[in-house]
C-alpha positions as CSV (number, residue, x, y, z in Angstrom):
1,X,77.8,4.4,33.9
2,X,77.0,6.4,36.8
3,X,73.3,5.2,36.6
4,X,74.6,1.7,36.3
5,X,76.5,2.2,39.7
6,X,73.5,3.6,41.4
7,X,71.4,0.6,40.2
8,X,74.2,-1.6,41.9
9,X,73.8,0.4,45.3
10,X,69.8,0.1,45.4
11,X,69.6,-3.8,46.5
12,X,72.6,-3.1,49.0
13,X,70.9,0.0,50.3
14,X,67.6,-2.0,50.8
15,X,69.3,-4.7,52.6
16,X,71.3,-2.5,54.8
17,X,68.4,-0.4,55.8
18,X,66.5,-3.4,56.9
19,X,69.4,-4.4,59.2
20,X,69.9,-1.0,60.5
21,X,66.2,-0.9,61.3
22,X,66.6,-4.1,63.1
23,X,70.0,-3.5,64.9
24,X,70.0,0.5,65.1
25,X,73.9,-0.1,64.3
26,X,75.4,0.9,61.0
27,X,78.5,-1.1,61.4
28,X,76.8,-4.0,62.7
29,X,74.4,-3.8,59.5
30,X,77.6,-3.8,57.1
31,X,78.8,-7.0,59.2
32,X,75.6,-9.0,58.5
33,X,75.8,-7.8,54.9
34,X,79.3,-9.1,54.7
35,X,78.2,-12.4,56.6
36,X,75.4,-13.0,54.1
37,X,77.7,-12.5,51.2
38,X,80.3,-14.8,52.7
39,X,77.5,-17.6,53.3
40,X,76.5,-17.2,49.6
41,X,79.9,-17.8,48.6
42,X,80.3,-20.8,50.8
43,X,79.6,-23.5,48.0
44,X,82.2,-21.8,45.7
45,X,85.0,-22.0,48.6
46,X,83.9,-25.5,49.4
47,X,84.4,-26.2,45.7
48,X,87.9,-24.8,45.6
49,X,88.9,-26.6,48.9
50,X,87.8,-30.0,47.0
51,X,89.5,-28.8,43.9
52,X,93.0,-28.2,45.6
53,X,92.6,-31.9,47.1
54,X,91.9,-33.2,43.5
55,X,94.8,-31.1,42.2
56,X,97.1,-33.1,44.8
57,X,95.9,-36.3,43.6
58,X,96.6,-35.4,39.9
59,X,100.0,-34.1,40.4
60,X,102.0,-37.6,39.8
61,X,100.0,-37.8,36.5
62,X,100.8,-34.6,35.5
63,X,104.4,-34.9,36.3
64,X,104.7,-37.9,34.2
65,X,103.0,-36.1,31.2
66,X,105.5,-33.4,31.5
67,X,108.4,-36.0,31.8
68,X,107.0,-37.8,28.6
69,X,106.6,-34.8,26.2
70,X,109.3,-32.6,27.5
71,X,109.2,-29.3,25.9
72,X,106.3,-29.9,23.6
73,X,103.9,-27.3,25.4
74,X,101.0,-27.9,23.0
75,X,101.0,-31.7,23.6
76,X,101.3,-31.2,27.4
77,X,98.4,-28.8,27.1
78,X,96.3,-31.2,25.1
79,X,97.1,-34.3,27.4
80,X,96.7,-32.3,30.6
81,X,93.0,-31.0,29.2
82,X,92.3,-34.7,28.4
83,X,93.5,-35.9,31.9
84,X,91.1,-33.1,33.8
85,X,88.3,-34.1,31.4
86,X,88.6,-38.0,32.4
87,X,89.0,-37.1,36.2
88,X,86.2,-34.6,36.0
89,X,88.5,-31.7,37.2
90,X,87.8,-28.0,36.8
91,X,91.2,-25.9,36.9
92,X,89.1,-23.0,37.7
93,X,87.8,-24.7,40.7
94,X,85.5,-22.1,41.9
95,X,88.5,-20.0,42.9
96,X,87.7,-16.8,40.9
97,X,84.2,-16.2,41.8
98,X,84.7,-15.1,45.5
99,X,87.2,-12.5,44.2
100,X,85.3,-11.3,41.4
101,X,82.1,-11.0,43.1
102,X,83.7,-8.3,45.8
103,X,83.8,-5.6,42.8
104,X,80.1,-5.1,42.3
105,X,79.7,-5.2,46.2
106,X,82.3,-2.6,46.7
107,X,80.6,-0.4,44.2
108,X,77.1,-1.0,45.7
109,X,78.5,0.0,49.2
110,X,80.1,3.0,47.7
111,X,76.8,4.2,46.3
112,X,75.0,3.2,49.8
113,X,77.6,5.2,51.6
114,X,76.7,8.3,49.6
115,X,73.1,7.9,50.1
116,X,72.4,7.5,53.6
117,X,69.5,9.8,54.0
118,X,67.6,8.6,51.3
119,X,68.4,4.8,51.0
120,X,68.8,4.0,54.8
121,X,67.1,6.5,56.8
122,X,64.2,6.7,54.3
123,X,64.1,10.8,54.2
124,X,62.3,12.0,51.1
125,X,60.1,14.8,49.6
126,X,59.9,18.1,51.1
127,X,62.1,17.2,54.3
128,X,65.0,16.0,52.2
129,X,64.9,19.2,49.7
130,X,65.0,21.2,52.9
131,X,68.2,19.6,54.3
132,X,69.9,19.6,50.9
133,X,68.9,23.3,50.1
134,X,70.1,24.4,53.7
135,X,73.4,22.4,53.4
136,X,74.0,24.1,49.8
137,X,73.4,27.4,51.2
138,X,75.9,26.7,54.0
139,X,78.5,25.3,51.9
140,X,78.2,28.3,49.5
141,X,78.6,30.6,52.3
142,X,81.8,28.9,53.6
143,X,83.4,28.6,50.1
144,X,82.7,32.2,49.5
145,X,84.5,33.2,52.5
146,X,87.2,30.9,51.9
147,X,87.6,32.5,48.4
148,X,87.8,35.9,49.8
149,X,90.3,35.0,52.2
150,X,92.6,33.4,49.4
151,X,92.2,36.4,47.2
152,X,93.0,38.9,49.9
153,X,96.1,36.8,50.8
154,X,97.0,36.4,47.1
155,X,97.0,32.5,47.6
156,X,95.1,29.9,45.3
157,X,91.6,29.4,46.3
158,X,90.6,25.8,47.3
159,X,86.9,25.0,48.1
160,X,86.4,23.9,51.7
161,X,83.5,21.8,50.6
162,X,83.3,20.3,46.9
163,X,80.1,20.8,45.7
164,X,81.1,19.9,42.1
165,X,79.6,16.3,42.4
166,X,76.2,16.1,43.9
167,X,76.9,12.4,45.0
168,X,78.7,14.0,48.0
169,X,75.8,15.9,49.3
170,X,74.3,13.4,51.5
171,X,77.5,12.6,53.4
172,X,78.4,16.2,53.8
173,X,75.1,16.6,55.3
174,X,76.0,14.4,58.1
175,X,79.5,15.9,58.3
176,X,78.6,19.5,58.7
177,X,75.1,18.8,60.2
178,X,75.8,20.6,63.5
179,X,77.0,23.7,61.4
180,X,73.8,24.3,59.6
181,X,71.0,22.4,61.1
182,X,69.6,25.4,63.2
183,X,68.4,26.8,60.0
184,X,66.0,23.9,59.0
185,X,62.7,23.5,60.0
186,X,62.2,19.7,60.4
187,X,59.9,17.2,62.3
188,X,61.6,16.5,65.6
189,X,61.7,12.6,64.5
190,X,63.7,13.2,61.5
191,X,66.2,15.3,63.3
192,X,66.5,12.6,66.2
193,X,66.9,10.1,63.3
194,X,69.7,11.7,61.7
195,X,71.6,12.7,64.7
196,X,71.3,9.0,65.9
197,X,72.7,7.8,62.5
198,X,75.6,10.5,62.6
199,X,76.7,8.8,66.1
200,X,76.7,5.4,64.5
201,X,78.7,6.9,61.4
202,X,82.0,6.9,63.2
203,X,84.4,4.5,64.3
204,X,87.4,5.4,66.6
205,X,86.8,8.9,65.7
206,X,87.2,8.2,62.2
207,X,84.3,9.5,59.8
208,X,83.0,6.5,57.6
209,X,82.3,8.9,54.5
210,X,85.8,10.0,54.4
211,X,88.3,8.6,51.8
212,X,92.0,7.8,52.9
213,X,94.5,9.9,51.0
214,X,97.9,8.0,50.1
215,X,99.5,11.5,49.9
216,X,98.7,12.6,53.3
217,X,99.2,10.4,56.3
218,X,96.6,10.6,59.0
219,X,94.5,8.2,61.1
220,X,92.5,7.1,58.0
221,X,95.5,5.1,56.9
222,X,94.6,2.6,59.8
223,X,91.9,1.1,57.4
224,X,94.1,0.2,54.4
225,X,97.0,-0.9,56.8
226,X,94.7,-3.2,58.7
227,X,93.4,-4.5,55.5
228,X,96.6,-5.2,54.0
229,X,97.8,-7.0,57.1
230,X,95.1,-9.3,57.0
231,X,95.3,-10.1,53.3
232,X,99.0,-10.7,53.9
233,X,98.1,-13.1,56.8
234,X,95.7,-15.0,54.5
235,X,98.2,-15.1,51.8
236,X,100.8,-16.6,54.1
237,X,98.5,-18.9,55.6
238,X,97.4,-20.1,52.0
239,X,101.1,-20.5,50.8
240,X,102.0,-22.5,53.8
241,X,99.1,-24.9,53.3
242,X,100.0,-24.9,49.5
243,X,103.4,-26.2,50.1
244,X,102.1,-28.9,52.6
245,X,99.6,-30.3,50.3
246,X,100.9,-29.3,46.9
247,X,104.6,-28.6,47.1
248,X,105.1,-28.4,43.3
249,X,102.4,-25.9,42.7
250,X,103.6,-24.0,45.9
251,X,107.3,-23.6,44.5
252,X,106.0,-22.2,41.1
253,X,106.8,-18.4,41.3
254,X,103.7,-17.3,39.6
255,X,101.8,-18.8,42.4
256,X,103.7,-16.7,45.1
257,X,103.2,-13.8,43.0
258,X,99.6,-14.2,42.5
259,X,98.9,-14.7,46.3
260,X,101.0,-11.7,47.5
261,X,99.3,-9.6,45.0
262,X,96.1,-9.8,47.0
263,X,97.4,-7.4,49.9
264,X,98.5,-5.0,47.5
265,X,95.4,-5.0,45.5
266,X,93.3,-4.5,49.0
267,X,95.3,-1.7,50.3
268,X,94.9,0.1,46.8
269,X,91.0,-0.5,46.9
270,X,91.1,0.7,50.6
271,X,92.6,4.0,49.5
272,X,90.3,4.3,46.4
273,X,87.1,3.9,48.5
274,X,85.5,5.5,51.6
275,X,86.3,4.2,55.0
276,X,83.2,2.2,55.1
277,X,84.2,0.1,52.0
278,X,87.4,-0.4,53.5
279,X,85.6,-1.7,56.8
280,X,83.7,-4.2,54.5
281,X,87.0,-5.4,52.9
282,X,88.6,-5.8,56.5
283,X,85.4,-7.9,57.8
284,X,85.1,-9.8,54.7
285,X,88.9,-10.8,54.8
286,X,88.4,-11.8,58.6
287,X,85.4,-14.1,57.9
288,X,87.0,-15.5,54.9
289,X,90.2,-16.3,56.8
290,X,88.4,-18.0,59.5
291,X,86.2,-19.9,57.0
292,X,89.4,-20.9,55.2
293,X,90.8,-22.4,58.5
294,X,87.4,-24.4,59.0
295,X,87.1,-25.8,55.6
296,X,90.7,-26.7,55.7
297,X,89.9,-28.8,58.7
298,X,86.6,-30.3,57.4
299,X,87.8,-30.9,53.9
300,X,91.5,-31.5,54.3
301,X,93.1,-33.2,51.3
302,X,93.6,-36.4,53.0
303,X,89.8,-36.5,53.9
304,X,88.5,-35.4,50.4
305,X,91.0,-37.8,48.7
306,X,90.0,-40.8,51.0
307,X,86.2,-40.1,50.6
308,X,86.8,-40.0,46.6
309,X,88.6,-43.3,46.8
310,X,85.8,-44.8,48.6
311,X,83.2,-43.4,46.2
312,X,85.1,-44.6,43.3
313,X,85.5,-48.0,44.9
314,X,81.8,-48.2,45.6
315,X,81.2,-47.1,42.0
316,X,83.4,-49.5,40.5
317,X,82.1,-52.6,42.3
318,X,78.6,-51.4,41.6
319,X,79.5,-51.3,38.1
320,X,81.3,-54.9,38.2
321,X,77.9,-56.2,39.9
322,X,75.5,-54.7,37.3
323,X,77.9,-56.1,34.5
324,X,77.9,-59.5,36.2
325,X,74.2,-59.5,36.5
326,X,73.8,-58.6,32.7
327,X,76.1,-61.3,31.7
328,X,74.3,-64.0,33.7
329,X,71.0,-62.7,32.6
330,X,72.3,-63.4,28.8
331,X,73.5,-66.8,29.6
332,X,70.0,-67.8,31.0
């Protein structure tokens, strides 16, 4: 499974390394990646917007089906599916894709976050090995001192630097760089490259490689909180829009539960992953919110339904004209 996660990170590492080479700014690189992802999902978002308008159009017919068959859920479901097929309507409406696609992206960013030296700065070979070796020696020295102090005080030993998982090594290199860099013989360009990147690997004094801990309140909580607020604002806006365009569906308790579960999910994810992944969630949510407002204006239900009616009228008249010509041809 770990190999699969690493493979997911490779394409994201490649893309972010290009943006970082062009901009020299890690956060800006994440923003551009987020923007590309949202643009790729734009067709699905447009489809979802149109689907909601079509659903509004079908509500009177769905209401008649429910009134006709009462408590016969099987018949209601059959008639509903037949109605959807006749109208060319998909109940999915492209709504799941924008959500589902976020999971592999977050995993990919998780991997990129833990391979900044090799995947973004492209430091490899002897230089990379020298850095990791020097850091490991430093970490073992620090942990040994901590263990000795804990034993002397009769307290439980807790490692200062966790070396049990190698995936953390490159991030720890950035975090403790100033503590052990004097013991490494490196090319000056590589040192400059690393120290420049470290300067870009913080936001408002928050180290992007750290992961918020829900058990201990600190400044890292800012990321999950902001993420939750934005998600909540999006959910409220969506619910208001649903009540305006489709009151029957908006009054369905399951609809409200589904919408307001997203803020909770985003907060949970922001606590599960490093800060940089939380930053991606925030950027993605902001862009998605703006996109939703714009699409709601361009593809408002009234506009979509009006265009649909015009298209259907043109199609019907065209069909009538063709039928008329065929009949005239047969008479001749």
